[in-house]
N, C-alpha and C positions, 0 to 999 in steps of 0.2 A: 369480484372481477372489476377491472378498470377497462374503460374503452377509450379508443383514440379515434377521433373523427376528423383529424387534420387533413386527410387525403380523400375526403368525401366517401369514405367507407368505414364501416364499423369493424374494428379489430378488438378482440378481447384479450386482456392480459391477466395472468394469474397473479393476484395481489400477494398471496403468500410466497410465491416464487420470487417476485420482485423484492419483497421485504428481506428474504433470505440473501439474495444477491447483493442488495444494498448493504446489509449487515456485514457480509463477507468483505465487500470493498472497504467498508469502514474499518474493520479489524485489520485488513491488509495494510492500509495507509497508516493507521495509528501504531501498529507494531513496528513497521519500518521506521517511522519517525522516532519512536521510543528507543529503538536499537541504535540509531544514529546519535541521539542525544546521550546515550550511555557511553558510546565510544568516543565522543568528542573530547572529553577531558584527557584522553590518552594520546590524542593526535599531536604530534610535535611539528609536523611540516605545515607551514602556513598556507600553502596552496591547497592542500588536502582539507585543512580546516575550513577554508573559504568554500570549497566545493560542497562539503558536508552541510555547512550552514545554509547554502542555497537549496539543498535537498530538503532540509527541515522546513524552510519557507514554502517550497513547492508542495510538500505534503500537507502543510496548513491549508493551502489553497484547495487541494483535492478533498480534504476533510470537510471544508466549507461547502464545496460543490456537492459532495455526497449528501450532506445535510439538506441542502436546498432541493436537490433532486428527490430526496426521500420524503420531503414534506407532502408531496402528492400522494404518497402511500401511507402517510401518518407514521413515518419511521421515527423512532426515538432511539438515538444512539445508545448502545449498551457497550460500556468499556470492556476491553479484554479483561478476563478475570485477573485480579491482583496476583494470585498465585502463579499464573502463567507469566505475567510481566516480571515478577520477582525472580522466577527460575531463569528466564531469559537474560535478565540483567546480571545475575550471579554467574551464569555460564560465560557471558561476554567478559565480565571482569576477571574471571579466572583465566580465560584465554589471554588476556592482556598482561597478566603477571609475568609470563615468560618472555614475551616479545611485543614491544611497542612500535615496531617498525611500520612504515607506511605500507610495505609489501604485505605484512601480516594483517594489518587493518583492512587492506583491499581484499585479501583472501576471505576474511570473515564477512565482509560486506557482499562479496560475490556469492558466497554460499547463501546468505540470507535473501539476497535479491533473486537468486535463482528459485528459491522456495516460493517467493512471492509471485514470480512469473508463472510457475507451474500452477499455483492456485488460480491466477487470473485466466490462464488458458482453460482450466476446468470450468470456470464460470462462463467463459465464452460459448461453451457447448450447451448451456441451459436454454431450454425452449420456453416460450411464453413470457419472455422478458420484454418489458417496454423499451422502445428504441432509445429513449433518453438514458435509461440505465445501461443499455448496451454501449452507447456512445461513451459514457463515463468509464465503463469497464475497459473499452478499447484505448481510451486516452491514458488511463493509468497503466495499462499494459505497455503501450508504446513508451511511456516515460520510464518505466522500470527496465525495459529492454535497452533504452538509450543509456541509462545509468550503468547497466551491466557492461556495455561496451566501453564506457568511459573509465570504469574501475579497472579495466585491464591495463590501462596506461600506468597504474600504480604498482603493478606486479614487478 
């Protein structure tokens, strides 16, 4: 158990729960970043390429924040299993064989982003989570919701 005495009261947080939420945030951010990197070579429109590169950079920032926040809980990042990454990359590449249009890329990105948003909403319902972890979860959720709205412009 971890305690927070910042507000002159002792509050106890479930370390195991926090580690799980931090791990899920890490997997969410790294999978999103990996999928974008997989799609980037197929993007032909310069404006979309630029937007996706910005997303990769933002996910770098979130991954760093997750690591920093996780240090309190002795979080050691565990990469997404290689088989999951491989299957995801192969599925993305197969989808790109038939259609490389910006509209198609946006559709793929919207589907993946929606999956990430759903996972982040599920994490928001977890109880016993440290406020710093909750704040990071909310930031990542707001970011992904914003990207979801921006991707609609490419349809």
